C-alpha positions, 0 to 999 in steps of 0.5 A, spaced: 190 443 352 195 438 348 198 439 341 194 433 340 187 436 341 188 441 335 190 435 329 185 434 325 184 427 327 182 429 334 177 434 330 174 428 326 174 423 332 171 428 336 165 424 338 169 417 340 169 417 348 175 414 352 177 407 350 174 401 354 175 394 352 168 393 349 168 397 343 168 394 338 161 389 341 159 396 341 159 399 333 166 403 333 170 402 327 177 399 328 180 406 327 176 409 332 178 404 336 185 406 335 184 413 336 180 412 343 187 408 345 191 412 343 189 418 346 188 414 352 195 413 352 198 419 351 193 422 357 196 416 361 203 419 359 201 426 361 198 424 368 205 421 369 209 425 366 209 430 372 217 429 374 219 435 371 224 433 366 221 435 359 219 427 358 227 426 356 229 419 358 234 417 362 241 413 360 244 409 366 251 406 362 255 400 367 262 399 365 265 394 369 272 391 367 275 384 369 
């Protein structure tokens, strides 16, 4: 369970299904579509963030002197 699940937005949008491209044709409001898209992005991020570094970006700096 992520921190996102405890938010007010999650509690009010609990009935919104997982995002799919045809949501606008099925009668969902723009807010519900954006909520579903953000939740899918967050779920994908958490699923792919299994390297254990805490999600911090890695910076690689290369300096060449001519």
